[in-house]
BAFI-3210 file (N, C-alpha, C; in Angstrom, 3 decimals, decimal comma, padded with zeros to 6 digits):
// residues 57
n [1|2|3|4|5|6|7|8|9|10|11|12|13|14|15|16|17|18|19|20|21|22|23|24|25|26|27|28|29|30|31|32|33|34|35|36|37|38|39|40|41|42|43|44|45|46|47|48|49|50|51|52|53|54|55|56|57]
n.u [-148,536|-148,524|-149,085|-148,588|-150,750|-149,839|-151,068|-153,530|-153,055|-153,105|-150,897|-150,542|-150,978|-150,895|-150,786|-153,685|-154,078|-151,827|-151,846|-153,611|-152,410|-151,500|-148,929|-147,113|-146,133|-146,537|-145,057|-144,187|-142,779|-142,698|-145,091|-145,178|-146,094|-147,195|-145,231|-144,821|-143,441|-142,393|-141,232|-142,226|-144,977|-147,990|-149,972|-152,631|-154,695|-156,043|-155,301|-155,988|-158,756|-159,293|-158,290|-158,185|-155,750|-154,040|-153,211|-153,544|-150,763]
n.v [215,050|212,134|210,914|208,739|208,208|207,114|206,689|205,609|203,180|199,736|198,069|195,251|193,451|192,466|195,137|195,948|197,942|198,209|196,686|198,142|200,407|201,798|202,221|201,004|202,346|202,055|200,574|197,876|196,486|193,406|193,301|195,960|199,486|200,768|202,450|205,300|205,650|208,518|209,335|207,611|207,870|209,066|210,696|209,835|209,217|206,867|205,266|206,892|206,974|204,380|203,677|205,025|205,586|206,720|209,958|213,214|215,264]
n.w [008,801|010,715|013,961|016,826|019,488|022,288|024,756|024,295|023,145|023,595|023,395|023,407|021,443|017,959|015,738|014,105|012,269|010,815|008,431|006,924|005,941|002,913|001,948|003,604|005,864|008,576|011,281|013,498|016,398|017,767|020,299|020,856|020,860|017,726|015,155|013,002|009,885|008,799|006,432|004,536|004,815|003,404|004,292|003,923|005,642|006,270|008,461|010,611|010,386|011,019|013,571|016,857|017,976|016,169|015,114|013,599|013,364]
ca.u [-147,771|-149,331|-148,367|-149,256|-151,093|-149,578|-151,926|-154,702|-152,641|-152,924|-149,574|-150,514|-151,450|-150,399|-151,582|-154,480|-154,022|-150,612|-152,167|-154,460|-151,562|-151,197|-147,511|-146,296|-145,473|-146,751|-144,170|-144,398|-141,838|-143,413|-146,388|-145,022|-146,918|-146,697|-144,595|-145,101|-142,282|-142,874|-140,694|-143,110|-146,377|-148,549|-151,080|-153,917|-155,687|-156,708|-155,023|-156,763|-160,156|-159,387|-157,927|-158,050|-154,356|-153,404|-153,685|-152,848|-149,884]
ca.v [214,159|211,286|210,465|207,735|208,621|205,861|206,475|204,837|201,904|198,722|197,467|193,841|192,686|192,960|196,288|195,635|199,074|198,044|196,170|199,119|201,434|201,411|202,395|200,295|203,303|201,679|199,489|197,439|195,495|192,519|193,850|197,360|200,437|200,962|203,716|205,728|206,115|209,760|209,436|206,813|208,257|210,004|211,399|209,460|209,241|205,578|204,811|207,746|206,552|203,006|203,501|206,300|205,750|207,534|211,355|214,209|216,110]
ca.w [009,658|011,586|015,152|017,645|020,849|023,007|025,931|023,872|022,548|024,622|023,204|023,788|020,293|016,682|015,321|012,917|011,338|010,016|007,093|006,240|005,337|001,529|001,616|004,578|006,754|009,970|011,698|014,878|016,910|018,692|020,691|021,256|020,117|016,369|014,812|011,632|009,124|008,181|005,072|003,672|005,020|002,427|004,961|003,319|006,713|006,496|009,828|011,516|010,307|011,493|014,986|017,558|018,377|015,138|015,127|012,771|014,195]
c.u [-148,730|-148,483|-149,226|-149,516|-151,019|-150,476|-153,187|-154,348|-152,404|-151,565|-149,508|-151,011|-150,776|-151,344|-152,361|-154,426|-152,820|-150,930|-153,048|-153,624|-151,142|-149,713|-146,579|-145,547|-145,623|-145,914|-144,486|-143,371|-142,556|-144,785|-146,270|-145,972|-146,340|-146,001|-144,929|-143,810|-142,745|-142,365|-141,573|-144,561|-146,822|-149,717|-152,437|-155,043|-156,390|-156,497|-155,846|-158,227|-160,366|-159,189|-157,678|-156,634|-153,627|-154,042|-152,915|-152,020|-149,922]
c.v [213,434|210,888|209,455|208,320|207,366|205,636|205,684|203,469|200,875|198,009|196,008|192,933|193,212|194,054|195,963|196,746|198,974|197,608|197,125|200,148|201,006|201,520|201,724|201,199|202,950|200,450|199,128|196,368|194,705|193,113|195,286|198,242|200,608|202,314|204,031|206,236|207,333|209,929|208,675|207,295|209,303|210,817|211,082|209,441|207,923|205,083|205,602|207,322|205,154|202,868|204,843|206,565|206,706|208,917|212,180|215,090|217,539]
c.w [010,596|012,791|015,906|019,026|021,719|024,213|025,575|023,301|023,642|024,539|023,632|022,667|019,021|016,196|014,042|011,860|010,410|008,580|006,282|005,469|003,926|001,153|002,625|005,538|008,233|010,284|013,146|015,221|017,997|019,016|021,195|020,447|018,713|016,220|013,361|011,007|008,321|006,752|004,077|003,704|004,000|002,993|004,343|004,350|006,986|007,925|010,843|011,536|010,887|012,994|015,646|018,072|017,419|015,091|014,112|013,695|013,715]
res [x|x|x|x|x|x|x|x|x|x|x|x|x|x|x|x|x|x|x|x|x|x|x|x|x|x|x|x|x|x|x|x|x|x|x|x|x|x|x|x|x|x|x|x|x|x|x|x|x|x|x|x|x|x|x|x|x]
***
């Protein structure tokens, strides 16, 4: 399971990690912090390696 550590997310830009996710599990509304759709997430770890906001839960 991947979670977002919001204290590290500036929430003022489009999340660049969104396009890295191979299954489209990362969602974002406007410039808010991204969220992870756990039903879609395959725990590949690409988001974790790309941005410190993403953590293994």
